[in-house]
N, C-alpha and C positions, 0 to 999 in steps of 0.2 A: 515494558512497559511501569508508565509512573500512575497509577488509578488515585486519580482525586477528585472530590467532586468543585475545586476551582477553576474555570475557563483560562486557560495562559493568556496572557496580557501579549499582542505582538510590538515589537518595537521594531522601526524600520530607519537605518540598517540594520541591520541583525548584526550585535555583539559576536565576535565569531567562541567567545567561549559559551555562550547563548544559543547558539546555530541551532542544533542539537536534539536540545530541549523539546521547542514546538510538535515535535516528530512523534516522542515518547510520553507522550500524555492520553489520558483518555480519561471520560468518568467512572467514579467507580461500580456503577453499575453495569458495569463490564468487565469487570475482574474477574466473572467468574471463565474469561476466554483462557486468559494465561496468557494474553496473545506473546508475540516478538517482531519486532522487526530491527529491521538491517538500516540503520541509515549511518553515509558515508557523507564525508566531505566534495563538496564539488569543483576538486581544483582538476576536473581530468577528464573525458568525457569515454574509458577507457576503463571500464572496473573488471576486476578479474576477480571470479567465484571460485569456490569449488563445484565440479561440475551436478551437483546434488542439489547443494543449501538449497535454491531457490524450489518447491518442490507447486506452488499454487500461489496461485494472485488473482484475493480477491478484488474487484473496484462496486466503489461505496453506491446507495444509491444514487447519489450525486455530482459522479465523478465526472468530466468534461472528455465529449462524447472524440474530440484530437490526441485527448490525451490517451484514451480507450486502441484510438485506432493507430497509436504511434507502438505502446505495448504492443500489439497483436502482430504488426509489421518488424520492429523487435526479434519476438518470440521464433515470427517465420523465415528471420534470416537465420539463429539458431537452432531449426529446425536444419533445411539448408546445409549449417554447418557438420553438421551430425552431434548434436549435445543431445542431451536430456531432453525430453520433449518437457514444459511446466504448463498445470493445469491452471484452464483462467473460468474465474466465477462475478459475477456480478449480483449486485444487493439490487432489491426492487422493494420498493413499499407497497404497502399495501395501502387499498384505497377507502377502507372501511376501516378499519384500523390498526394499533400500535404494530402489526407483522414486518417485519423487512425475510421478504423470500430472495434463498441465493438460489441461481442456480448457471446454470452450463450455457453460456449462448451462442454453441456451436453446433 
C-alpha cells in the first residue's frame, strides 16, 4: 500500500502503466493497518494463488451487494472443491459517530 494525503485522480481509459496504482493508495489515516493488497491484471478470469495466500476478505461499508454475493458464491465453490476456507467480514458505519464495526455476516 501507498499511504498518502492526496486522493488519486482517476483517468479513463486507464493507461496500462497506471492500472494498479489506484488500488494501492489509501489515506495516511489508515497507515497503522500496514495493509497488503494483491492486485492482478485482468487478462484472464482465472487466477491461481497458493491455497492459503488469502485468509480473509473485508467488504467495506459501501461495498456493492452484488459484488458481495458474487464473492460469496465463489467462496462456496472453493469450499466444494475442498480448498481452504476464507473468512469473510463486513464493515458497518456507526450511525452516531466515526466508528466502523467489522463483523462476520454468516
